[in-house]
C-alpha positions as a Markdown table, in Angstrom:
| # | Residue | x | y | z |
|---|---|---|---|---|
| 1 | Met | -1.4 | -29.5 | -6.4 |
| 2 | Ser | -4.6 | -27.2 | -6.7 |
| 3 | Asp | -4.3 | -24.0 | -8.3 |
| 4 | Gln | -6.8 | -22.6 | -5.3 |
| 5 | Asn | -6.1 | -20.0 | -3.0 |
| 6 | Pro | -5.5 | -21.5 | 0.3 |
| 7 | Phe | -6.7 | -18.6 | 2.4 |
| 8 | Leu | -9.9 | -18.3 | 0.5 |
| 9 | His | -12.6 | -20.2 | 2.5 |
| 10 | Glu | -14.9 | -22.0 | -0.1 |
| 11 | Asp | -18.0 | -20.2 | 0.8 |
| 12 | Ser | -16.4 | -17.0 | 0.8 |
| 13 | Lys | -16.2 | -14.1 | -1.6 |
| 14 | Val | -12.8 | -12.6 | 0.5 |
| 15 | Asp | -9.5 | -13.3 | -0.4 |
| 16 | Leu | -7.9 | -13.6 | 3.2 |
| 17 | Asn | -4.4 | -12.7 | 2.1 |
| 18 | Pro | -2.2 | -12.8 | 4.9 |
| 19 | Gly | -0.2 | -10.1 | 3.8 |
| 20 | Asp | -2.9 | -7.7 | 3.5 |
| 21 | Ile | -4.3 | -8.6 | 6.7 |
| 22 | Gly | -0.9 | -8.2 | 8.4 |
| 23 | Gln | -0.4 | -4.7 | 6.5 |
| 24 | Ser | -4.0 | -3.8 | 8.4 |
| 25 | Leu | -3.2 | -4.9 | 12.1 |
| 26 | Gln | 0.1 | -3.0 | 11.6 |
| 27 | Gln | -1.6 | 0.3 | 10.6 |
| 28 | Asp | -4.1 | -0.2 | 12.7 |
| 29 | Leu | -1.7 | -0.8 | 15.8 |
| 30 | Ala | 0.2 | 2.2 | 14.6 |
| 31 | Asp | -3.0 | 4.5 | 14.6 |
| 32 | Tyr | -3.5 | 3.2 | 18.1 |
| 33 | Phe | 0.2 | 4.3 | 19.4 |
| 34 | Asp | -0.3 | 7.4 | 17.7 |
| 35 | Asp | -3.3 | 8.5 | 19.3 |
| 36 | Leu | -2.3 | 7.0 | 22.9 |
| 37 | Leu | 0.9 | 9.4 | 22.8 |
| 38 | Thr | -1.3 | 12.5 | 23.2 |
| 39 | Trp | -4.8 | 11.2 | 24.5 |
| 40 | Arg | -5.6 | 12.1 | 28.2 |
| 41 | Met | -8.4 | 11.0 | 30.3 |
| 42 | Pro | -11.1 | 13.6 | 30.2 |
| 43 | Phe | -13.0 | 12.9 | 33.1 |
| 44 | Gly | -13.3 | 11.3 | 36.5 |
| 45 | Arg | -10.5 | 10.3 | 39.2 |
| 46 | Asn | -7.5 | 9.8 | 36.7 |
| 47 | Gln | -8.8 | 13.0 | 34.7 |
| 48 | Gly | -5.7 | 14.3 | 32.9 |
| 49 | Ala | -3.5 | 11.1 | 32.9 |
| 50 | Tyr | -2.3 | 9.7 | 29.8 |
| 51 | Leu | -4.6 | 6.8 | 28.5 |
| 52 | Asp | -1.4 | 4.3 | 29.0 |
| 53 | Asn | -1.0 | 5.4 | 32.2 |
| 54 | Leu | -4.2 | 4.6 | 33.6 |
| 55 | Pro | -4.3 | 1.8 | 36.5 |
| 56 | Tyr | -5.4 | -1.7 | 35.2 |
| 57 | Glu | -8.1 | -1.8 | 38.2 |
| 58 | Tyr | -9.4 | 1.7 | 37.1 |
| 59 | Leu | -10.0 | 0.0 | 33.5 |
| 60 | His | -11.4 | -3.1 | 34.8 |
| 61 | Trp | -14.1 | -1.0 | 36.4 |
| 62 | Phe | -15.2 | -0.2 | 33.4 |
| 63 | Ile | -16.0 | -3.6 | 32.1 |
| 64 | Glu | -17.2 | -4.7 | 35.4 |
| 65 | Lys | -19.2 | -1.9 | 36.9 |
| 66 | Gly | -19.6 | 0.6 | 34.6 |
| 67 | Gly | -21.2 | -0.7 | 31.8 |
| 68 | Gly | -18.3 | -0.9 | 29.5 |
| 69 | Phe | -16.0 | 1.7 | 27.9 |
| 70 | Pro | -17.3 | 4.8 | 26.5 |
| 71 | Ala | -18.1 | 5.2 | 22.8 |
| 72 | Gly | -16.2 | 6.4 | 20.3 |
| 73 | Arg | -12.1 | 6.5 | 19.9 |
| 74 | Leu | -11.6 | 7.3 | 23.6 |
| 75 | Gly | -13.4 | 3.9 | 24.4 |
| 76 | Glu | -11.5 | 1.8 | 21.8 |
| 77 | Leu | -8.4 | 3.6 | 23.2 |
| 78 | Met | -9.5 | 2.6 | 26.9 |
| 79 | Glu | -10.0 | -1.1 | 25.7 |
| 80 | Phe | -6.7 | -1.3 | 24.0 |
| 81 | Val | -5.0 | -0.1 | 26.9 |
| 82 | Tyr | -7.0 | -2.5 | 29.1 |
| 83 | His | -6.4 | -5.6 | 26.8 |
| 84 | Thr | -2.7 | -4.9 | 26.8 |
| 85 | Lys | -2.4 | -4.7 | 30.4 |
| 86 | Ala | -4.3 | -7.6 | 31.1 |
| 87 | Val | -2.0 | -10.1 | 29.5 |
| 88 | Gly | 0.9 | -8.2 | 30.9 |
| 89 | Ala | 2.1 | -6.7 | 27.8 |
| 90 | Glu | 2.4 | -2.9 | 29.2 |
| 91 | Val | 5.8 | -2.9 | 28.5 |
| 92 | Val | 5.2 | -1.8 | 24.8 |
| 93 | Phe | 3.9 | 1.3 | 26.4 |
| 94 | Ala | 7.4 | 2.1 | 27.3 |
| 95 | Glu | 8.4 | 4.0 | 23.9 |
| 96 | Leu | 5.3 | 6.7 | 24.2 |
| 97 | Lys | 6.5 | 7.2 | 27.5 |
| 98 | Ala | 9.9 | 7.9 | 26.2 |
| 99 | Arg | 8.9 | 9.9 | 23.6 |
| 100 | Arg | 6.4 | 12.4 | 25.8 |
| 101 | Ser | 9.5 | 12.8 | 28.3 |
| 102 | Ser | 11.9 | 13.9 | 25.3 |
| 103 | Gly | 9.4 | 16.7 | 24.8 |
| 104 | Gly | 7.9 | 18.1 | 21.5 |
| 105 | Val | 4.6 | 15.8 | 22.0 |
| 106 | Ala | 1.2 | 18.1 | 22.3 |
| 107 | Ala | -1.3 | 16.2 | 24.9 |
| 108 | Lys | -5.0 | 16.3 | 23.2 |
| 109 | Arg | -7.4 | 15.8 | 26.1 |
| 110 | Pro | -10.4 | 14.9 | 23.9 |
| 111 | Glu | -13.4 | 17.5 | 23.7 |
| 112 | Lys | -16.2 | 17.0 | 26.0 |
| 113 | Asn | -18.1 | 14.8 | 23.2 |
| 114 | Asp | -15.1 | 13.0 | 21.7 |
| 115 | His | -16.3 | 9.8 | 23.3 |
| 116 | Leu | -19.3 | 10.2 | 21.3 |
| 117 | Ile | -18.0 | 10.1 | 17.7 |
């Protein structure tokens, strides 16, 4: 049996420890949900809607005809919502809706140029 790390590619200097990757993914996911709890669409026909409430067809339009999602965090969140809905997993947004309806959550509408950050 070899003492080499099975997650370290022979040509790589990066240790691909699954525990570290899992923690990083969990943190990224938590950050997405924290932001989705408060961010609203700052423009367009769905202006003011929470990003996770945007219709799939509207999000798909950005890819199909709109040239992609906006730059910055707004675009990242919209893309996350789009892909989540595309695979039929939008049930994960139920907790956000429940937390909003219980009150105590201040909505964040991005500043005019937040999508450029």
